[in-house]
N, C-alpha and C positions, 0 to 999 in steps of 0.2 A: 786674358781680359776681355770682357766683352767690350765691343766698339764705344767708344764715348766715357767709358770710364775712367777716372783718374788712377795713374798709376804711382807707383812710389819714385818714380823719377821724375815727377811734371817738374818743370822748369820753374822757378820762381824771379818773377822781377819784382824788383825793389827800387822805389822812388826814394830818394834823400836828399839833402840839402845841396850837394855839388854834382846830381847827373842820376843816371838808375845803372843797377849793377840785376846780372843774371846770375842765380843759383840754380845746381841742379839736386833740386829740393831741397827740404830745411836742412839748415847749415849745423852738423856734428862736431866741429874742431872750430872755436871760435877765439882771436887772441883781441882783449877790450883792453882799448888806450885811453878811456874814460871814467874815473871812478862811479861818477851817477849812471852810465849804462850799464856798471859792474852791478848796481843795485838792481837793477831791471830787471838785468838778466836772471838773477837770482831770485828776484820776486816771478819772476814768469815760472820757475821752477828750473832750469837751466843750466844750471851750475856746473854740472857735470860734462858740459859741453866747453867748455871754460878750457884753456890749454896754456895762454899766455896773458899775463895781465902787466901793465905800465905800473910799477910800485918805485920807479927808483929813487925820487923823492923820501916816499913816507907811503904807509896804508893806512889811514882812518880807521879808528875804533867800529865804524857801523860796516866797513867790508872788511876785520880779519879776519872773515873766515877763507880770504884768497892769501892769507898770507906764507904757505906752506912753497916754497922754491922748485921742490921734487913735483910736487902736484899743477901747480901752475907757475910755469916758468915766467921770471921777470925778466920783462922787456923792454926795459929804457925809463926812461921819467916819461911826464906827462905831456912834455913839448917837444922831447927829443926821442922816439922809439928807437929801438936795436935794429936797425932792417935787414940783419945777418939771421939773430935771434930767432926774428918773426918766421925767416923764410925756411929756417931750419925746422922749423914746427909743421909746418906742412898744412897752415888752415884753410875750411873750406870760407872764412869769414872774416873779418878785420871791422871790430865798431871802432870808430875815431869821432871826434867831435871837442868843438870848442879848443881847448886848448894844444889838441892834435889835429885841427881841422887844414890847416895847412899841409900836412903831409899827406893828405889823402892821394892824389894824385900820382906821389911816387908807390903808395902802400899799394895801390889798385893795383900796380904791376905784378907784384906778390900773388893776392889773392884779391878777392872782390873785396873790396872798403866802402862802406857807410858810414856818412857824414852825420853825426843827429843834431847840428849847431841849430838853432833857433833863436829870432831876435827877440830878447826878453821884454821889451815894447806892446810884442803883440797880444800879451795877456800869457802869465802862468800856467794857469789850467793847458791852454790854447800850447802850450810850447814843450809841457810836461806829456802831453797826449801824442804831439808829435813824434817827437825821441821813442817813444815807448812802443808805438805802431809802427815804427821802420824796425825796430829789433825783433818784434811779435812776430813781424811777415816773414821776418829773415830766418825767425828759428821754428815757424809753425807754432807760434805760440797765442793766435790772434784770439780764444776764449778767454785763457786767463789774463790777458790784457783786458777785457775789456770788465772783470770782475773786479780787475785793480784798481783799473781808473774809476770806477762806479765808487769805489771805498775814498778815489782821493776826491770825488765833486763831493761827498757827504762830510768829510772832515773840513774843506773848504767853507760848504756853508754852516759847519758847527762853529769855527772862528769867525767867522762874517758874522753870527749870530753874537757873539762876544765884545764884539765893536760897538763902544758907547758912541752913539750920533752926537757930534758937534766935539770931539776930542781930536786934537790934530797930536800928528806925532813925528818924528825925527828917524831917524836910520845912521848909527853912527857905527863906524870898523875902527879898532885900536889898531895901529902895529906899529913895532918899535915905540912905542912910549907914543905915537902923535893919533890923531884922531881925522877919520875923513867924514864925510855926509853921502849919502849916497839918495837919488831921488825914484822916481817914477819909471824911466827908463834903463834903471840898475839891476841887478841880477836881482836885488833884493824887493823890486817893483811889485812882486805878489801883493805885497802888506799896503800900498795903495790899488793896484789896480784891480786886483781881484778881492780885496778884501774891504775895499773902500773907505779907508782911514786918510783922512786929509791930512796930505804932507804941508808940516810948520813952513816951510819954507820951498817955493813952488820951483825956483828956476837954479838947478842943480846938474851940473855937467854929466854928464853921462860915459865920465870914466870909469876904467875897468875898476881901478882903487879907489874911487869916488872923489871928491873935490875936498880938498886940505881946507879945513876949518879950525879957527881957533876956540878956546873955552869961552872968551869973551862973546863969538859971536854964537857962540850954543848958547849961551847966557842972554843976549840980548833977542834970540830968536823965541826962546822960554817955549820948550815942546810941553803939550799935557803927558805926553807919552813919549818914552826913549826905549829903542831896540836896540841893540850892543851885542857886536858881533865882535870877539876876537880873535884877529885876523893870526897872530903866532900860534894862538893854540892850533889853529885850524889846520895848520902845516907844519906844526911839528916843532916848531922853536920856540925857546925859550926864552922870556922876555915878561914886562911887568904884564901882570894879569888886567883886562880890561878894568875889572869893578879898581882897582887902585890906580890905574890910569885916572880916570873920571871923580877920584877922592879928592876935591878941591872946593875950595870954598865957592866959586864962581858956577860950577857945576851945580852946588848944593843948595845954590839961592831959585834954582829952577821949580818950575810945579811939577815937573814930575819928578824929580826928584824928591822933593818935599812931600809929596806923596805917595813914597815911593812906586811909582808908574814907571819902574825901568826895567827891559826884561830883555835879559840876556838869552841870547839864542845859540842853539850850537853848533861852532863855527863849522864844526868838518861839515857836518848837517848842510848849514847856508852857506859856503864859501866854497867847498868842493865838490859836494854830490849834487846839490840843487834839483836836478831835471830825474833821479833815480824814483821810480813811482812809488817804491815802499820809500825811502825816503822823505817825498815829497808829505806824506800822510804824517809822517813824524812831524816836520816842520809846522804843520800846520795844526799840531796837537801842541807844539811849542808854544804858540800862540797863545792856543785856546786857554790853556793852563795858565800862561802867561800874566794875560788879561782878565 
């Protein structure tokens, strides 16, 4: 090749949440330990490069394409990947993040491992863009990423346009018959931070599973809109559906319930896949249609 021209073996340096990794060109055999990242890999047209997926607990519907264990080896759970299985697959890239982030240093000994974790309070689009670009750089799919991110920007703008000024909202998650409330720093912060919806109550603890809340407290706060996520269905557990949990006299007396301004969000998309770049567009459609 002439001097100065790029050869196919050009090294790629990818900066991620825990440092940098060096790749000998775009990754060809990848293990994905985070389902949002799996959604992004597929959206970027790189499903064929996937050799292993953490699907030990469950694989939610939007990423069911990867269910076949002969094509995509099952390499453990989101929190506890199977290091031996991963090493046996001889990947040239491992994608970790969020639930698997703390395993990055150990995984990095097997193959270059990127961590796509971001802080939810920095803004949703910013976070999705960050995670998507790490994956796109490692796969040599920057052009595809730009197209997907533009689609997300448009979807956010559309959802924002559906928000009625002056209306406040609560984000509630049901799990095992109990309810928790989530605020601006939570994984559901997009509703407040990016879409500009006013939170009904402002001082919510930024806990992963939210702040436990009673039906009385919800009634007293009296939200104009309720966004509801059913965690049991999101993680593939049997449990009372969110509608049943909330169907009582206290909730029925809220403005949101009376006006039928209760938006049920897809649990798999909002609780598990979150930052997947295609998933994110679907999440925004959830909001647009719900409002």
